[in-house]
C-alpha positions in Angstrom: -15.1 -21.5 -15.7 -13.0 -19.0 -17.6 -12.9 -15.2 -17.2 -10.5 -13.4 -19.6 -8.1 -16.4 -19.8 -8.2 -16.8 -16.0 -9.5 -20.1 -14.6 -11.8 -20.9 -11.8 -11.4 -24.7 -11.3 -10.6 -24.7 -15.0 -7.1 -25.0 -16.6 -5.7 -21.6 -17.8 -2.4 -19.6 -17.7 -3.4 -18.4 -14.2 -6.0 -20.5 -12.4 -7.6 -21.1 -9.0 -8.2 -24.6 -7.6 -10.8 -24.6 -5.0 -9.9 -27.9 -3.3 -8.0 -31.2 -3.7 -10.7 -33.6 -5.2 -9.5 -34.9 -8.5 -12.5 -33.7 -10.5 -11.4 -30.1 -9.6 -7.7 -30.6 -10.6 -6.4 -28.0 -13.0 -3.2 -27.1 -14.8 -1.6 -23.8 -15.6 1.6 -21.8 -15.3 0.5 -20.9 -11.7 -2.2 -22.6 -9.7 -3.5 -20.5 -6.8 -4.8 -22.5 -3.8 -4.6 -22.8 0.0 -1.6 -24.5 1.4 -3.6 -27.5 2.5 -5.1 -27.9 -1.0 -1.5 -27.8 -2.4 -0.3 -30.5 -0.1 -3.3 -32.8 -0.6 -3.2 -32.3 -4.4 0.5 -33.2 -4.5 -0.5 -36.7 -3.3 -1.9 -37.3 -6.7 -0.6 -34.7 -9.2 2.2 -32.2 -9.8 2.0 -28.5 -10.8 3.4 -25.2 -9.5 1.1 -24.0 -6.7 1.1 -20.5 -5.2 -0.1 -20.8 -1.6 -2.7 -18.2 -0.5 -4.1 -17.7 3.0 -7.7 -17.2 3.7 -8.4 -13.4 3.7 -5.2 -12.6 1.9 -5.5 -10.1 -1.0 -3.7 -11.2 -4.2 -4.0 -11.0 -7.9 -5.3 -13.8 -10.0 -4.4 -12.8 -13.6 -5.8 -9.3 -14.0 -8.2 -9.5 -11.0 -7.8 -8.6 -7.4 -8.9 -11.6 -5.4 -9.4 -13.0 -1.9 -10.1 -16.6 -0.6 -12.8 -17.6 1.9 -13.3 -21.0 3.6 -15.7 -23.2 1.7 -16.3 -25.8 4.4 -16.2 -28.7 1.9 -13.0 -30.3 3.2 -9.7 -29.3 4.7 -8.3 -26.3 2.8 -11.3 -25.9 0.4 -11.9 -22.3 -0.6 -14.3 -20.0 -2.5 -12.9 -17.0 -4.3 -14.0 -13.3 -4.6 -12.9 -11.3 -7.6 -13.0 -7.6 -8.2 -14.1 -7.0 -11.8 -14.5 -3.8 -13.8 -18.2 -3.8 -13.3 -18.7 -5.4 -9.9 -17.6 -8.3 -7.7 -17.9 -12.0 -8.3 -17.9 -14.9 -5.8 -17.3 -18.5 -6.8 -18.1 -21.0 -4.1 -16.5 -24.1 -5.5 -17.9 -27.2 -3.7 -19.2 -25.8 -0.4 -21.0 -26.5 2.9 -22.9 -24.1 5.1 -22.8 -26.1 8.3 -19.5 -26.8 10.1 -17.8 -30.2 9.7 -15.3 -31.7 12.1 -12.3 -31.5 9.8 -13.0 -28.5 7.6 -12.7 -24.8 8.2 -16.1 -23.0 8.9 -17.3 -21.6 5.6 -17.7 -17.8 5.0 -19.6 -16.1 2.2 -19.0 -12.4 1.2 -21.4 -10.1 -0.5 -20.9 -10.0 -4.3 -22.7 -8.8 -7.4 -22.3 -12.1 -9.3 -22.4 -15.5 -7.7 -21.2 -18.8 -9.2 -22.6 -21.5 -7.0 -22.4 -25.3 -7.1 -25.7 -27.2 -7.4 -24.7 -30.8 -6.6 -27.8 -31.1 -4.5 -29.7 -28.2 -5.9 -33.3 -29.6 -5.6 -35.5 -29.6 -2.5 -35.7 -33.4 -2.4 -32.1 -33.2 -1.0 -32.7 -32.2 2.6 -30.0 -33.5 4.9 -29.7 -33.8 8.7 -27.3 -31.4 10.3 -23.7 -32.8 10.5 -24.2 -33.4 14.3 -27.5 -35.3 13.7 -25.8 -37.4 11.0 -22.9 -38.0 13.4 -25.3 -39.4 16.0 -26.8 -41.8 13.4 -23.3 -42.9 12.3 -22.2 -43.7 15.9 -25.4 -45.5 16.7 -25.0 -47.7 13.6 -21.4 -48.5 14.6 -22.1 -49.2 18.2 -25.1 -51.5 17.4 -22.9 -53.5 15.1 -20.1 -53.8 17.7 -22.6 -54.8 20.4 -23.8 -57.6 18.1 -20.2 -58.8 17.6 -20.0 -57.5 14.0 -17.3 -55.5 12.4 -19.0 -52.6 10.5 -17.7 -51.5 7.1 -18.2 -47.9 6.0 -17.9 -46.9 2.3 -16.6 -43.3 2.0 -14.7 -41.0 -0.4 -11.0 -41.6 0.5 -10.1 -37.9 0.6 -12.2 -35.7 2.8 -15.2 -37.9 3.9 -12.9 -40.7 5.2 -11.1 -38.2 7.4 -14.3 -36.7 8.6 -15.6 -40.2 9.6 -12.3 -41.0 11.2 -12.4 -37.9 13.3 -16.0 -38.5 14.4 -15.2 -42.1 15.5 -12.0 -40.9 17.2 -14.1 -38.5 19.3 -16.3 -41.4 20.4 -13.4 -43.7 21.2 -13.9 -46.1 18.3 -10.8 -47.4 16.4 -10.7 -47.6 12.6 -8.9 -49.6 9.9 -8.6 -47.2 6.9 -7.2 -47.9 3.4 -3.6 -46.9 2.6 -4.9 -44.0 0.5 -6.9 -42.7 3.4 -3.9 -43.0 5.7 -1.8 -40.8 3.3 -4.5 -38.2 3.3 -4.8 -38.4 7.1 -1.1 -37.6 7.5 -1.5 -34.4 5.6 -4.6 -33.5 7.7 -2.4 -34.1 10.8 0.1 -31.6 9.5 -2.6 -29.0 9.6 -3.8 -29.8 13.1 -6.4 -32.4 12.5 -5.1 -35.3 14.6 -6.3 -38.9 14.7 -5.7 -41.2 17.7 -7.8 -44.1 16.6 -6.0 -45.7 13.6 -5.2 -49.4 14.1 -4.5 -52.5 12.0 -7.2 -54.2 14.1 -9.6 -51.3 14.0 -13.2 -51.9 15.1 -14.5 -50.2 11.9 -13.3 -50.9 8.4 -13.2 -47.9 6.0 -13.3 -48.7 2.3 -13.6 -46.5 -0.8 -17.1 -45.9 -1.9 -16.0 -47.2 -5.3 -15.1 -50.6 -3.8 -17.0 -53.6 -5.1 -19.7 -54.8 -2.7 -20.7 -58.4 -2.2 -23.5 -59.4 -4.6 -23.6 -55.7 -5.6 -25.6 -54.9 -2.4 -24.8 -53.9 1.2 -25.1 -56.3 4.2 -26.8 -55.0 7.3 -23.4 -54.0 8.7 -22.2 -52.1 5.7 -23.1 -48.4 5.2 -22.4 -45.9 2.4 -21.8 -42.4 3.9 -22.6 -39.8 1.3 -25.3 -37.4 0.3 -26.3 -40.1 -2.2 -25.8 -42.9 0.3 -27.9 -44.4 3.1 -26.3 -42.1 5.8 -26.6 -38.5 4.7 -23.4 -37.1 6.1 -22.4 -34.9 3.2 -19.6 -32.4 2.7 -21.8 -30.6 0.1 -24.6 -28.2 1.1 -28.1 -29.6 0.6 -30.8 -27.5 -1.2 -31.6 -25.4 1.9 -27.9 -24.7 2.7 -27.4 -23.5 -0.9 -30.4 -21.2 -0.5 -28.9 -19.8 2.7 -25.7 -19.1 0.7 -27.6 -17.2 -2.0 -29.3 -15.1 0.6 -26.0 -14.4 2.4 -24.2 -13.3 -0.8 -27.1 -11.2 -2.1 -26.1 -11.3 -5.8 -27.8 -9.6 -8.7 -26.9 -12.4 -11.1 -26.4 -16.1 -10.2 -24.7 -18.8 -12.3 -25.4 -22.4 -11.2 -22.9 -25.2 -12.1 -22.5 -28.9 -11.5 -25.2 -31.4 -10.5 -28.7 -30.0 -10.7 -27.6 -26.7 -12.2 -30.6 -26.4 -14.6 -33.2 -27.3 -11.9 -31.6 -25.0 -9.3 -31.4 -22.0 -11.7 -35.1 -22.6 -12.6 -36.1 -22.6 -9.0 -34.1 -19.4 -8.4 -35.7 -17.7 -11.3 -39.1 -18.6 -9.9 -38.1 -16.8 -6.7 -37.2 -13.7 -8.7 -33.5 -14.1 -9.1 -31.6 -13.6 -12.4 -30.2 -17.1 -12.6 -28.6 -19.1 -15.4 -27.2 -22.6 -15.5 -23.7 -23.0 -17.1 -21.2 -25.8 -17.7 -17.9 -26.0 -15.8 -15.9 -25.0 -18.9 -18.1 -22.0 -19.7 -16.4 -18.7 -20.7 -18.0 -16.0 -18.5 -16.1 -13.1 -20.1 -18.9 -11.9 -22.4 -21.4 -11.9 -19.5 -19.3 -10.2 -16.9 -16.9 -8.0 -18.8 -18.7 -6.9 -21.9 -21.9 -4.8 -22.2 -25.4 -6.3 -21.9 -26.2 -6.5 -25.6 -23.0 -8.4 -26.4 -23.7 -10.7 -23.4 -27.1 -11.7 -24.7 -25.7 -12.5 -28.2 -22.9 -14.5 -26.7 -25.3 -16.6 -24.6 -27.6 -17.1 -27.5 -24.7 -18.4 -29.6 -23.2 -20.6 -26.9 -23.8 -24.4 -26.8 -22.4 -24.5 -23.2 -25.2 -22.4 -21.7 -27.7 -24.9 -20.3 -30.8 -22.5 -20.2 
C-alpha cells in the first residue's frame, strides 16, 4: 500500500516492512523495520534498514509513526501513522493469540484500519496455540512410541522455529533443514534459545514446499499450517481478526490479502465502512483528499476489489 509515496509493505522511497517473510520484502532508499526483521531479512536480501523499536516515535516520510508487535513471527510489527485527518493502523500479517516465539501483539485505537484477511471467513476457526501445541506433541509422541520418525512440513522461517521451540519445551529433539538452522541462529540472538537441535533428531522438519512421496502424506507426516492438517497458524483466524477490528475501533476498514473481498463484505454486513484493496493500492486519495475526490478515485481504480 502507498500513501503519498510512502510504502506500507510496498516499495517506495521511504517504506515500512512489517516482517521478514519474502512476500513482504520491499525496496527503497530507507526501509524501516524492527531490528529482528532487519537481521532475518538480511539472510535473503540486502537493503538499507533503519531499525525502530516497538513504541518508538519516528517519521516515515511525512508521517509521524509508531510500531506495535504484530504477533506473527519474531520482530513482526504493525504501524500507526498520524495523518492530517486522523490516524491509520496497518496490521501487516498478524496474530491475536500469543505464540511461543513471537512478541505478544498489541493493537492501538485508530480512525483507519488496514487489516490482513488471509483467513478472513468464518470457516477458518483455529484452536488456540496451546490447544494446537497439545495436538502436535500428541502426534509426535504417538509416532515415537510406535518406533516411527515423524516428519513435519513447515514454513522455514517463523513456523519452523515455533515448532522447534514447542518440541524443545517437551524434551523432543529435532533435525531441521539448513535454512531453518540459519533462521534459528538469528532467533537465538534475540533470546529465543533452542536446546533440542541434533543431527539424529527424533523429528524431521522439512519445508512445506518439499515434494511428498506419491504427492500425499504418510500417517507419520504432518503439515503444520492454517491450511494444513494441524492448524497451528501464525495468522489470526476469522474470529481473531474480528477481535482486532473491535480493539482498534476504526471508522473505515481496508481489507487486504487472502479473503479480502469476503471479509470486507462481512464487515459491511455488520455495519462497518469496509473496502477490499490490493496490496499495491494507492490510499492517498482516500485518506488525504476530500470525500468527493475519494469516491471518484475509487470509481476509476482497477485495483479496488469492491
